[in-house]
C-alpha positions, 0 to 999 in steps of 0.5 A: 497515471489513470486516476482509477489505477492510482486510487487502487494503489492507495486503497490496496495499501490502506486495506493491506495495512489494516489487515497487517496492523490488526493481524487479521492474516492470523484470523484468516489462517495464514502463517504470515502476511506475506503468505496471505498476499501470495495466496490470495492476490495476484502480486508478490508479497514484496509488492504488497508490502510496498503498497502498505509502506507507501500508504503508511508513509503518506499517513505519517507525513500527514497527507490526505488521500486526495493529496496522496493521489495527486502526488502519485498521479504527478510523479508516479508510484515508483518515484513516490515510493522512493521519495517517501522512503527518505522523507 
Protein backbone atom coordinates (compact mmCIF):
# COMPACT_ATOMS: atom_id res chain seq x y z
CA UNK A 1 0.00 0.00 0.00
CA UNK A 2 1.23 3.50 -0.78
CA UNK A 3 2.72 5.27 2.25
CA UNK A 4 0.60 8.36 1.62
CA UNK A 5 -2.61 6.31 1.66
CA UNK A 6 -1.49 4.38 4.73
CA UNK A 7 -0.72 7.63 6.53
CA UNK A 8 -4.13 8.98 5.55
CA UNK A 9 -5.89 5.99 7.16
CA UNK A 10 -3.94 6.51 10.36
CA UNK A 11 -4.42 10.29 10.39
CA UNK A 12 -8.13 10.00 9.65
CA UNK A 13 -8.48 7.58 12.57
CA UNK A 14 -6.55 9.97 14.84
CA UNK A 15 -8.63 12.99 13.83
CA UNK A 16 -11.98 11.22 14.03
CA UNK A 17 -10.99 9.73 17.38
CA UNK A 18 -10.26 13.20 18.76
CA UNK A 19 -13.59 14.52 17.45
CA UNK A 20 -15.46 11.57 18.95
CA UNK A 21 -13.62 11.62 22.28
CA UNK A 22 -14.15 15.35 22.73
CA UNK A 23 -17.75 15.14 21.52
CA UNK A 24 -16.90 17.90 19.05
CA UNK A 25 -19.64 16.60 16.77
CA UNK A 26 -22.12 18.08 19.27
CA UNK A 27 -20.34 21.44 19.18
CA UNK A 28 -20.53 21.37 15.39
CA UNK A 29 -24.30 20.83 15.57
CA UNK A 30 -24.57 17.16 14.60
CA UNK A 31 -26.86 14.64 16.26
CA UNK A 32 -24.16 11.98 16.38
CA UNK A 33 -20.67 11.12 15.25
CA UNK A 34 -22.18 8.97 12.51
CA UNK A 35 -24.20 11.95 11.27
CA UNK A 36 -21.06 14.13 11.08
CA UNK A 37 -19.16 11.45 9.14
CA UNK A 38 -22.01 10.86 6.70
CA UNK A 39 -22.61 14.56 6.08
CA UNK A 40 -19.04 15.83 5.89
CA UNK A 41 -16.95 12.94 4.54
CA UNK A 42 -17.08 10.82 1.42
CA UNK A 43 -17.30 7.48 3.20
CA UNK A 44 -19.79 5.68 5.42
CA UNK A 45 -20.02 6.02 9.17
CA UNK A 46 -19.01 2.35 9.38
CA UNK A 47 -15.76 3.14 7.57
CA UNK A 48 -15.20 6.15 9.83
CA UNK A 49 -15.70 4.06 12.95
CA UNK A 50 -13.32 1.43 11.52
CA UNK A 51 -10.62 4.10 11.19
CA UNK A 52 -11.26 5.21 14.78
CA UNK A 53 -11.14 1.65 16.12
CA UNK A 54 -7.97 0.83 14.20
CA UNK A 55 -6.23 3.94 15.52
CA UNK A 56 -7.38 3.36 19.10
CA UNK A 57 -6.28 -0.29 19.12
CA UNK A 58 -2.81 0.66 17.88
CA UNK A 59 -2.67 3.20 20.71
CA UNK A 60 -3.94 0.75 23.34
CA UNK A 61 -1.35 -1.82 22.30
CA UNK A 62 1.44 0.76 22.53
CA UNK A 63 2.40 0.96 18.86
CA UNK A 64 4.01 4.17 17.67
CA UNK A 65 2.74 5.87 14.54
CA UNK A 66 5.76 4.58 12.60
CA UNK A 67 5.20 1.01 13.79
CA UNK A 68 1.48 1.24 13.01
CA UNK A 69 2.13 2.48 9.47
CA UNK A 70 4.73 -0.23 8.87
CA UNK A 71 2.25 -2.92 9.96
CA UNK A 72 -0.49 -1.51 7.74
CA UNK A 73 1.93 -1.38 4.79
CA UNK A 74 3.11 -4.92 5.41
CA UNK A 75 -0.23 -6.61 6.07
CA UNK A 76 -2.89 -4.29 4.65
CA UNK A 77 -5.55 -2.23 6.37
CA UNK A 78 -8.21 -4.96 6.33
CA UNK A 79 -5.97 -7.65 7.80
CA UNK A 80 -4.67 -5.29 10.50
CA UNK A 81 -8.24 -4.31 11.41
CA UNK A 82 -9.17 -7.97 11.81
CA UNK A 83 -6.05 -8.75 13.82
CA UNK A 84 -6.38 -5.76 16.14
CA UNK A 85 -9.97 -6.66 17.01
CA UNK A 86 -8.70 -9.86 18.63
CA UNK A 87 -5.31 -8.66 19.93
